C-alpha positions, 0 to 999 in steps of 0.5 A: 395106332392099330394096323389091319392087314387085309386083302380085298373082298375077304372076311377082313372087310368085317374088321375094316368096317368095325374099325371105321365104325369104332373111331379108333385110329387105324391104318390098313396094309393091303396084301396081294394074294395073287403074288403070294404076299400072305406067304412071305416071311414078313407077313408070316412073322405077323400071322403064321397062318398066312391068312387075313385078317391080322390086327397088329396092336401095341400088345401084339397081333390078333387073328380070327375075325370073331376075336378081332371084332370083340377086341375092337368093340371092347376097345371102343365102348363109346361106339356101342358096337357090342352089348358089353354090359350084358354077359349073356347078350355078348355071348349071343353076339359071339355065338353068331360071329362064331357061326359065320366063321366056323360054318358059313365061311367054311361052306363058302370056302368049298367053292375055291379051297377044295384042296384043303379037304381032298386031293381028288379033283372030282371031290373038289367038283362035288364040293363046289356043286354043294356050295349054293345049297349049303350057303342058302341053308345057312342063310335061311337059318340066319333069317329064321333064327338069328337075324332079329332085325333091323340089326343082328342083335335087334335095335342096336347095331353091332360088329356082328352086322359088319360080319354078316354084311361081309359074308352076305356079299359072297352069296351071289357069286356062290350062286344064291339068289338074294331074292329068296332072302329078303331079310338079308337083302334088306340088311345089306341095303341098310348097311351100304348106307352107313358112312363107315361102310362106305369109308371102308369100301372106298379105302379098300377100292383105293388100295389103302 
């Protein structure tokens, strides 16, 4: 049984959706960030980074969304969540997920986490002012060069779609008008109709 540690509305949602799509047996463990549960010794023993997601497997804990998504896809080949028989295509999927993790998520984090990069409050405010334009720039590149349609990798749905859906869900809060990103908006609407997405969102809403 896999155990996913998550917090609502975080990047852990991508892993949650992928698990629901995979058919693998799993359970979820919600962390209350407001109460600092991610910094408590019990959780730090699982993930010393004090962040989510963390996926506990029979061989130990995995962290970092791209790694967790790859593990889920490889553990459930019958679900066809990644092009496992094509090394180049799998690397392309990994490149997309890595871009979301290393660039897009970081651009979003400047809205809330300026203290990670600077002590000066005015610097935090400057970072916050750049979030909308940086996120729009990232998604304009995604639409122009990366989102093949109808899914990220083309005709075949993959774990990259769960990740894109999760990050795209932050855009409006970051001040980005989805009307200017039609491919992203269309992708989000189609994702919202998938049973596994509905299941993951319902479990998150229920605090499962």
